[in-house]
N, C-alpha and C positions, 0 to 999 in steps of 0.2 A: 788403245781406246776401248771404252766399254761398249757393250752391245747397245744398239739404238733404243731398246726398250727401257733404258734407264730414265727415270723421272727426276729432273732437277729438283733439289730441295729435300729429297728423301735421304735419310742418313745412310751412309755406307760404312761397312765394317768388314775387316778381314776375319773370317772364321776358319780355324784350322782344326781338323779332327785327326788325332794321332792314334792309329790302331796298332795291332800286333805285327803287321807286316808292311803296311803302307800308311801314308797320310794323304788326306785331301785338304787342300787349301783353296779358299774361295772368297771372292768379293761378293758380299751379300747386302742387298738393300733392306730398308726398314720394313718392307712387306714380306720378307723371307724369301725373296727371289735371288737365285744365284746368277750373277752377271758374268763372272769369269771364274775358271777353276783350273787347278793343276793337281796332278797326283805324283807323289814321290815314294820310292821304297824307303823303309826304315830298317834296313838290315844292319846298319851300323848304329852309332849313337844318334838318338832321335832329335835332341835339342838343336844341334847344328843344322839338321835337315829342316826343322821348323823355321829357324831364322832365315835360311836360304829361300824357302818357299815364300815366306812373307815378303822378303826383299824383291823377289821376282814379280809378285802380284802388284806391289806398290809401284814398281817401275813401269808396269804395263798400264797404269791408270793416269789419266790427265786430271781426274777429280781428286780433291782433298779427302783423305780417309783418316779420321782422327783416332781410331781405336782398333784394337785387335783382340780377339778372343781365341784362346787355345783350349780345346777339349782333349784331355789326355787320358789314355788308358793307364790308370794308376790310382793309388790312394792320394788324393790331392788335399793338402791342408788349405782350408778356405778361411779367410780371403788371402792368405799369404801367397798362394800360387806356387807352393813348393811340393815336389814329388816326395811323399813320405815313404812309399813302398810301391814297387812295380815288379810283379813277378814275371811279366811277359814282354816288357819293352825296356831296353837299356837307353836311358836318356843322356848318359854322360854327365851333363850338368843338371842336377836335380832342381835347381832354383829356376824354373822355367820363366816365371814372371820377371825376375831380374835379368835373365839372359835376353829376353825379347825387349824389355824396356831399355836395356843398355845398348841395343843395336839400333833402335828406332825411337824417334821422338813421338811416341804414341801412348795413349792410355791402354792398359793391358789388364785383361781378366784371364785367369786360368781356372778351368773347371774340370771336374771328372767327365769323361766322355759319355758315360751312360746318363748322367744327370742332364748333360746338354742334349742328348738324343731324346730323352723324355720330354724336355721342354719344347724341342722342335716339334715332336709329334703332338704335344698338347696344343700348341699354337696353330700349326699348319697341317698336321697329318691325321693319323688314325684316331687320335684322342681329342679332336676339336670339340669344344663344348663340354668336356668331361672334367670335373674338378677333383675327382678322386680316382687316380689311376696308378698303375705300376708298369714300368718299362723294364723288360729283361732283354739284354743284348747277348746274343749267343754267337760268338765268333771264336777267335783263338782262345779266349777265356769267356767267362760269364760276368757281366756287370749289371747294374740296375739303377734305376732312378725312381723316385717316389714323388708324386704330386698329391698333396692332401689339402682340401679346402681351397683349391685353385693356386696353391703356392708350392714351389719346389722345396722339398725337405732335405736338408743337408746334414743334420745332426750337430753335435757339440763341436766337432773339429772339421767337419766337411766330409766325413767318411761314411755317412749313411748310404745304404743301397749297395754295399759290397756283398751282394747275394752269393757271388761265386764261391765264397769261402765259408759258407755254412756247411757243416758236416751233415751229409745225408746217408753215408754208409761208413760206420766206424770200421777202420782197418782196410778201407777200400783202396783203389789205385792212388798212386802218388800224384799230388797236385803240384803245380809250379810254385806254390807258396811254401812248400815244404811239408805240409800236412797230408793226411790221407783221407780219401772218401769225400772230398769237397764236392759241392754241386758242380763246380767247374770241371772236376776230374771225371764226372759221370755223364755230363750232358753237353759239353762244349764241342766246338768243331775239332779241337785237339782230341777230345775223348772219342769222337766218331772216327777219327783217323787211327787212333790206337786200337779200337775194337775191330776196325776193318783190317788193320795190319795183323792183329792176332789171328784173324780168321783167314788170312791170306787171300783177301778179296782183290780182284783186279789183275791185270796182266803182269804187273810188277809190284808186289806187296811192299817192297822196300821204298817205293816212291808214291805211296797212296796219299791222296789229298781228299779233303772233305768234298770238294766240288766233284771229284771223280766218283765218290760214293753216291752223291746226289744223282749224277748222270746215269750211273749203273742202275740205280733204283728206278729212275724214270723209264729206263729201257727194260724193266721187268726182271732184273737180276735179284733173285730171291734172297741171297745172302746179304746184299746191300740193303734191301728192304728190311730185313731182320735187324741189321745194325741200327738203321734209323728208327725202327720201332722201339728197340731197347733204349736208345738215347732219348727218344720221346717219352717213354715211360718214366725215366729218371727226371726228365724235365717236368713232367706232371707232378712227381713227388715234391720237387722243389717248389713249384708253383702253388701246390696245396698249402705248404707251410706259409708262403707269402700271403695267401688269401686269409688264412687264420690270423696272421699278424696285422694286416692292413685293411681288410674288408674293402678292396677296391671295386669300383663299378666296372672297370675294364682293365685287362692286361694286354699290353702291346709287346709283341716279340719282334725284335730287330736283330741286326748283325748278320754276318755272312751265312751262318748255318741256317738261318731262317728261310733262306732261299729254297730249302728242301720242301717248303710248303706243307701240305697235308701229310706227307710221308713222315714228318716230324711232329706236326701239330695235332694230327688226329689222335695218335696214341697218348699225347700229353693231355688232350681234352678228356679222353676216356678215363685216364688215371685220376684226373681232377674230379670228374663226376663221381667216380667210385669212392673217393675219399671225402669229398665235400657234399656231394649230392644228397645223402640221407639226412643231412641237417639243414640244408639251405640250397637255394638256387645258385650255382656257381656263376661268377662273372663271365662275360664274354672274353675269349682269348683270340686275338686277331693279329695278323701280320702287320708290321709297320708299313706306312705308306711312303715315307720319304727315303727309304733305302739307305744307301751309304752316305747320303747328304744330310741326314738328320742331325748328326753331331755338329757339323759346321754351321748349319742354319740355326740350331738351338743355341750354340755358344755365341753366335753373332747377336741373337735376340737378347740373351742374358747380358751381354756387354753393353748393348744399347740401353737396357733397363738400368744397369749399374751406373751409367753416366747420364741417365735421363735424356736419351736421344731417341728420335724416331719420328 
């Protein structure tokens, strides 16, 4: 059964956010409130895990749920709902929309995860009331979403906002996409882990994680602070490019690595001010408010809008 706070008559949607290491599936109402959730690891093929999570949530609800939205970490061909390219997640079956629709008698929307997170933050989070904003998700990889004129911008094929694969250092470290020096290779959680491992930070550099680097930095470990500062500087370089491209009023930073807070964001803001400040006032750069729920909430809202429910 759903939590007692559910209001009858408000549309319900299953929203699933598929990340690099785990997925969050949730029943979301038309006001963006999560009523029930579950988390699953995505160490194997992600598509079967998505279908299983949706089935578990549907079976837990006595209310009719007519639609499901999936926010996937990948290049998603929109509106086909097909995974065109995924450097960080193995989906097994790339036609996510068909896989979900084939398993359940539901309307299905599949969206890029960062697009969904941007829309969630626009409606219910740090970007409420802002019509021109950029979301940058910093986790296993780097993704992005663009809202311009109050509308989500997807581009010609649905691939807009793949900021992680802009080249910011020619010949730099290898990226999961196969190229070198991508934004993702310089400032993501994976990049932080690589830099920390190279510097042999922590009790066992062979099992270093981004969260451990954050914890060490919070406890005053100077080497960990330096790693986050370097990643933050590269983050600021990438953000400066995005500011020149889109002129946003606000930049929202989400994803797991953003939990490092000012240890990552302060050097990013400093770099942005150095590069942009002489010409104009840089936009505010803030942490996301919805945390790891943004993608599930955002894709549920996009699904309701797609089928004009709410």
